N, C-alpha and C positions, 0 to 999 in steps of 0.2 A: 504494500500500500504506500509506504513512504517513498519508494523509488519512483513511482509513476505520478502520483497525485501531487506530492509536495516537492517535486524536483526543482522547480524554479525558485523555491524558498531557501535552498541551500541548507545551511546548518540548522536554522530554526525549523525548517520543514522536516528534517530528520528527527529532531527532538519531538516535534508534534506527532509525527507518525509513530514514533516509539511509544509516546504517551498513550495514544489511541489504542495501539496494540496491547499495551499492558492493562488498560481499562477493560477491553474486551476479554482478555485472558482472566482477569479478576472476576468478571461477570460469569464466565463459564464455570470457574472453580467454585464460586459462591453458589451458583445454581445447583451444581452436582453435589456439593456438600449439604445443602439444605434439603434436597429432594431425594437423593440417592439412598439406597439401602445396600450396604456392602459390609464385608467382614471386619474391616479395620476402622469402622466408624466409631468414634468415642466421644466422650464429653470432656470438657476442659478439666473438670475436677479429677477425673480418672488419670489424667496425665501426671498429676503430682502425687499419686498414691504409689509409693515404691515399696516393694516387699523387702523384708529383712534378709531373705535368702539371696535376693539380687544384690543388695548392698554388700553382703558377705562375699559373694563371688567377685564383685568388682574390686573390693579391697584386697582379696587374695591375689588377684592378678596385678593390681596397680602398686601395691606396697613394695615388692621386689624391684619393680622397674623404677619407682621413685627413689629407692635407696641406691640403686645403681647410678642413677643420674646425679644424686648428691655426692656420692663417692667420686665419680668421674670429675665433676666440677671442682671438688675440693683438691683432687690430685692435680688438675690443670692449674688451679690458683697457686698451689704450693710450688709447682714447677716454675711458673712465671715469677714467683717470689725469689726462688733460687737464682734464676737468670738475672733478676733485677739487682741482686747484691753484687753482681759482677760488673755492672756499669751499663751505660747507654750503648756503648759500642757492641757489647755482646747481644743486647736486646735487638738492636737493629739487624745484626747478622742472623739471629734466629728467625725473626719475622721475614727476612729476605729469603732465607732457605725454605721456609714453610710455604711461601707464595709461589715458588718456582715449580712446585710439583703438584 
């Protein structure tokens, strides 16, 4: 729509065509959400009810990953601290070597 109808408007025509397309898309989605009957239809209230088993499964997966990230970041900070005690010349060489590969 925006290519043919609003071509002579240039940039504002593209913006207007995109806006019209998004409004039509929103109307379709709103219509099907309001009138449709499908398996994944839910209420807003149900989206915020999280079971304890789901929270437990998420924590079991996320805790080792978070610990790994904290330990890795601590190691990198400690390594940078060791390089910083050697002076600015060493830091510039290290960063130069890291960016070449």
